[in-house]
C-alpha positions in Angstrom: -10.0 19.6 -19.6 -7.6 17.1 -18.1 -4.7 17.0 -15.7 -1.1 16.2 -16.2 1.7 14.3 -14.5 5.3 13.3 -15.2 6.2 10.2 -17.2 8.0 8.8 -14.1 4.9 9.2 -11.9 2.8 7.5 -14.6 5.2 4.6 -14.8 5.0 4.1 -11.0 1.2 4.1 -11.0 1.3 1.6 -13.9 3.8 -0.6 -12.0 1.4 -0.6 -8.9 -1.6 -1.4 -11.1 0.2 -4.4 -12.7 2.0 -5.7 -9.6 -0.9 -5.4 -7.2 -3.8 -6.0 -9.6 -6.7 -7.9 -8.0 -6.9 -11.2 -9.8 -10.1 -11.8 -11.8 -11.1 -8.2 -11.9 -11.2 -6.3 -15.2 -10.9 -2.9 -13.7 -7.4 -1.4 -14.0 -7.6 0.4 -10.6 -8.6 -2.6 -8.5 -5.8 -3.8 -6.3 -4.9 -6.4 -3.7 -4.0 -4.7 -0.4 -2.2 -5.8 2.7 -4.0 -8.4 4.8 -5.6 -10.1 1.7 -8.2 -7.4 1.3 -9.0 -5.9 -2.1 -9.6 -2.3 -2.9 -9.3 0.3 -5.6 -7.8 3.7 -6.0 -9.2 6.9 -7.6 -6.8 9.5 -9.0 -7.5 13.2 -8.1 -8.0 15.2 -11.3 -5.9 18.1 -10.1 -2.4 18.9 -11.3 0.2 18.5 -8.6 2.9 21.2 -8.3 5.7 18.6 -8.8 4.0 16.7 -11.6 3.0 13.8 -9.3 -0.2 11.9 -8.9 -2.4 11.7 -5.8 -5.8 10.3 -4.9 -7.8 8.1 -2.5 -7.8 4.4 -1.7 -10.9 2.4 -0.7 -10.8 -1.1 0.7 -13.2 -4.0 1.2 -14.6 -4.6 4.7 -13.0 -7.2 7.0 -15.2 -10.0 8.3 -15.3 -8.3 11.7 -16.5 -5.1 10.2 -19.2 -6.9 8.2 -20.4 -8.7 11.4 -20.5 -5.3 13.2 -22.8 -3.7 10.6 -25.0 -6.8 10.2 -25.5 -6.9 14.0 -27.0 -3.4 13.6 -29.5 -4.5 11.0 -27.7 -3.3 7.9 -27.4 -5.5 4.8 -23.7 -5.7 3.9 -22.6 -7.0 0.5 -19.3 -8.5 -0.4 -18.6 -5.4 -2.5 -19.0 -2.9 0.4 -16.0 -0.6 0.8 -14.7 2.1 3.1 -12.1 4.8 2.6 -8.7 3.4 3.6 -6.7 6.6 3.1 -4.8 8.3 0.3 -1.9 7.9 -2.0 0.8 10.2 -3.4 3.4 9.6 -6.0 5.9 12.3 -6.5 6.8 13.8 -9.9 10.1 11.8 -9.7 8.1 8.6 -9.5 8.8 7.8 -5.8 5.8 6.6 -3.8 5.3 9.0 -0.8 2.3 7.1 0.6 -0.2 4.5 -0.6 -2.7 3.3 2.0 -2.7 -0.5 2.2 0.4 -1.2 0.1 4.0 -1.7 1.1 5.5 1.6 0.1 9.2 0.7 0.9 8.9 -2.5 -1.1 7.4 -0.7 -4.1 10.1 2.0 -4.0 12.8 -0.6 -3.8 11.3 -2.5 -6.8 11.2 0.7 -8.9 14.8 1.8 -8.0 14.4 3.9 -4.9 16.2 2.4 -1.9 
């Protein structure tokens, strides 16, 4: 059993995946976020009432965050991530929110001023 979304929402997510794809990573959902951090998104497998897409965004740790955890005796790898927030793309394809990405810039690029 799957979930559905509109073609417009799917095209917007595809645009984000292509435009913000983290260089050198083979995963289609790995993206470069504001501030030079990398991260990834996970799509919620529930239908949205308007045909949109939603999910969560996770990001890599900053150097300061790594130092904080290392100072407390934890081993921190370069692949450690924390939840950065969520994302929502409406059924019309407009980005409502996307943690770590420039929403206004994306909406302008896909035709929403």
